[in-house]
N, C-alpha and C positions, 0 to 999 in steps of 0.2 A: 280806702283807696278810691280816688276820684276817677270816673270814667265818662266817656261820651259815646253815644251810639250814632252811627251814620249809616246811610244806605245809598246804593248806586243801582238803579233799576231793580230794586227789591232785594238785592244782595246786601244783607245787613251785617255790620261789624261793630264790635265793641273796641274802642280805642283807649289806650292808657299811655300817658306820658311817662315812660320808664327811663328817661335819661338819668343815669347815675343810680338806678335801682336794680335790684336783683330779686327774683322770685321764682317759684316753681310754675312757670308760665303754662306748661301743658296741663298741669293739674288745675290751675286757675281757669283755663279755657273750658275744661270739662264742666266745671261748676257754673261759670258765668254764662256760657252759651246755652245751657239747658233751657228749653222753651217754657217749662212750667216751674222749675225750681230755681231758676236764675234770671238773668236779664233777658236772655234769648238772643241768638245771633248765629250767623254762618261761620263766624271765626272771631278770634281775639287778635287784634293788631297791637303790637308793642312798638312804640316810637323810641328809637335809640339814637345815640350819637354815632358819628362816623368821621374817621380821619380822611376819607377820600371822597365824600359826597356831602350834600347839604344836610341830609338827615339819614337815619337808618331805619329799617323796618324788619320786624319778624312777625310771622303770622302763624297762629296755631288753630288747628281745626277743632270742632266740638268733641272729637274723640281723643284730644290731647296731642295728636301728631303734629309735627311742624311741616308746613308747606314751603316749597321753594320760592313761589311767587304767586301773586294774585292780581289780575288786572283791575278789577273793581275795587279791591282792597287798596291798591296803589292810588287810585283816584280818590278814595275816601281819606287816605292818609294825607294826600296833597292838600285837600280842603282843610283838614284839621290843622296842619302845621302852618298854612298860609293865613287862615282866618285868625289864628292865635299869635301871629307874628313870630312863631318859632323860626320860620324861614320867611324873609322879606323879599321875595321875588316871584315873578309869574312863571319863570322857567326854572325848574329845580331838578337836581339829581338825587336819586334815592338809592341807598345801598341796601340790596336784598341778598339773600343766600344764593340767588341765581345770577348775581351781577348788578352792575349799576343800571338803573332805569331812569330815563328822562321823562318828566311830566310837565305839561303846559296847562296852566289853569286860566279860566276866563271868569271874571268877577262882575257882579252888578251890585251897586250900592255898598261896596266894601266887603262883599261876601262872595266866595267862590260858588258858582252855579254849575259850571261844567268843567271837565278835565279831560285832557287828551294825553295818552301815555304811549311811549315807545316800548313795545313788548319784546324787543329783540328779534334776531333773525331765526326763523324756524329751523329746526334740525330734524333730520330724517333717518340718520343711521341707527340701526337697531340698538347699538350700545349706548347711544346718546339719549334714547327715549326713556327708559330702556325696554327691550323686548328680548325674550329668550326663545328663539325659534328652535334651538337645539333640544328643548325639553318636550317637544310635541312632534308627532308624526305629521308630515305635511305633504300634500300632493303638488304644491307649487314647485316648479322646476328651478326657479331662480328667486332669490331674495335680494333684490337690489333697490336701494332707496331712490326716490321716495316709494314707499310701499303702499300701494293703493289697491283696493278691491281684494283683500285677503279674507277668505271665508273660514268661519268657525261655526260650530253648532253649540248653542246654549239653550238649555231647557227645550230641546227638540225644535229649536228655531234656528234657521241658518241666518247668520249675520255677515254682511259683506263690509269689512272694516278697512279704514285707512288710518295711518299712524303718523303722529307728529309730536315733537317736543316744543313747547313754548317756554322752556325753562322748567316745565313740569310735564308729565306724560299725558297725552290725549289720544283717544280712540274715537273716530268719527264714522258714523254710518248714515247714509242718505236713504230716505224712504220715498215711496211714491204715494203713500197715504198720509193723512194728517197726523202730525206728531202727537196730538192729544189722544189718539186711539192706541198708541203704543204702550205696552205694559212696563213702563220704565222702573217702577218700584219692584217688580219681580226680576227683570232682566238686568237692571243696573248693578245690583250688588254682585251678581255672578260674573259680569264682565270686569268689574273693578278688581276682583280677587282671582281672576283667571290665571292659570299657571303661566301663561305668556308673559305676565307683567310682574317682575320681581319686586317692584316698588309700588304695585297696584297701578291703577290708571283712572283718569277722568273719562267719562263716557258721554258722548254727545250724539243725539239723534236729530236729524235735520231733513227738511223738505224744501226744495227749490220752488219758490213762488214765481220769481222772475230773475233776470240776470242781476237785479239790484236788490232783491228781497229774498230772504231765507227765513223760514220759521224753524224754531229749535227748542229742545229741552235738554237739560244737562243733569247727569248724575255725577256729583262731585266726590272725589276720593276723600274718605274720612268725614264726609258731611252728609251725603244723601242728595236727594233732588233739591235744587235751589231755584229760586225765581229767576236768577241770572248768574252768569259766570263770564268774567272778562277774558281769561285765557282760553276758555272753552269757545267763546265767540270767535276769537282769533283763529283757533284751530279749525273751526268750521269754514271761516273765510279763506284760509290758506288751502284747505283741501278742495273747496269749491273752485278756487282759481286754477289749481292744478288739473282738475277734471273738466275745465272749461264750462262749468255750470254758472259762473258769475264773473263779473268784471273785477277790476282791481279796487273797486269801491262798492261795498255791499252793506246793507242794513240787516243785522241779525235780530229777528223778532222773537224775543223770549217772553215767558209769562210775566216777568216784572217790567218789561219795557224794551226799548230798541237801543242796541249798541251798534255803532258804525265801525266797520273794520276796513282799513286801507292797506293794501300790499301791492308792491310793484312786481312781485314775482321773484325778486332777488334779495332785497335788503330787509330792513326792519319792518315789522308789522305795527301799525298804529291803531289804537283803540280809543274811541271817544264816546261820551255820553254824559247825562246829567248826574249830579251828586247832591245829596242833601243831608243836613244834620237833623236828627230825630229828637234826642233829648240827652241831658247829662244827669249824673247822679253820683252816689257814693256807695261803694261795695263794702258791706260790713263783714269783715273777715272773722 
């Protein structure tokens, strides 16, 4: 089985052209994404056909679970299908489990170097994220969306959380100290699997540097800490805008690089950044 590895600000993915093919993709993701026993990656992206878009996409986490959407994964997929002429246009529509996503690519010397993706309109209702406030005791008198600054205690540490769905669930907390000092590998798994989140959650920690720059780290559901996360960057940008921490155009500085998030406070969130192909190979089943 032929595969190609791509990365977007350090968020790396294994891509397979699966048009007309079937396989146990979750099981394959567990094997291929393993950092020592496989190819290594933050996810397996399967390119599919679609009757309502230019191409289709499914993404599987290293633990075998299927994700609804992935911003950096979408940008990698766009480079993959455009560079290989599977789709011969610079503006394409991608069919994902969370809906149709629009992607715009920017090429140099016939190869895609950057991609900009419409990540959809953020959703804030508890059922849409989803969150189960009915399962815990709460001192909050009202639970009305958007839900910002909701306090929980994890590992004897109070966390002030804000919630948003970017087609997948996100939980964001802002710090006043550098994100590098936060024990994300300890706290991240506990937030991900907290009783609040029936489908688990992605967890972002962020610190405002200026109205146009935010530093961040991400604990991804089903993956662990990653160098970058596109939907996570969008969640951070949305919450920062709602809390008047940032303008409608903000750079999210992640360990793997910078992603730019644009949101007018009403419509779709746009995510842009660099994307690159790493290598291709053949998986010996």
